[in-house]
C-alpha positions, -999 to 999 in steps of 0.1 A, spaced: 14 135 104 20 114 73 2 88 53 18 55 43 6 22 28 11 -12 44 15 -39 17 1 -73 25 -4 -108 12 -38 -125 12 -32 -140 46 -26 -106 62 12 -109 65 32 -78 55 52 -79 23 89 -72 32 102 -39 18 130 -57 0 103 -76 -20 84 -44 -31 87 -27 -65 111 2 -63 83 27 -67 68 16 -33 99 17 -11 100 46 13 68 62 2 50 86 26 25 114 18 15 146 35 -22 142 26 -45 112 24 -56 122 -11 -20 122 -22 -15 86 -9 -48 75 -26 -39 91 -59 -5 74 -59 -18 39 -51 -44 45 -79 -16 50 -103 6 20 -92 -17 -6 -79 -11 -29 -109 26 -27 -104 22 -35 -67 -1 -65 -75 22 -78 -102 50 -75 -76 33 -98 -51 11 -74 -31 -24 -87 -26 -39 -59 -5 -30 -25 10 -39 -7 42 -37 31 46 -21 43 77 -19 78 92 12 76 113 5 43 132 -34 45 130 -52 24 104 -74 47 82 -89 19 62 -80 -15 48 -70 -40 39 -81 -32 4 -77 -59 -22 -57 -53 -54 -75 -81 -71 -107 -78 -91 -124 -107 -73 
């Protein structure tokens, strides 16, 4: 089991990996808390790189999301 983030635009389309900041490519985490801590550290970088929202996945199952990276 692993946890990953799906990176999305406001309209729900997935942001292609080639468009992501380097820190986001290929990230997976053994525990949900690890994934949440990581996104808490890099959310501004993701937002500035064109990501509007993130969804947490456990393998292929949605844990929660989409969660906006914008204050509004």
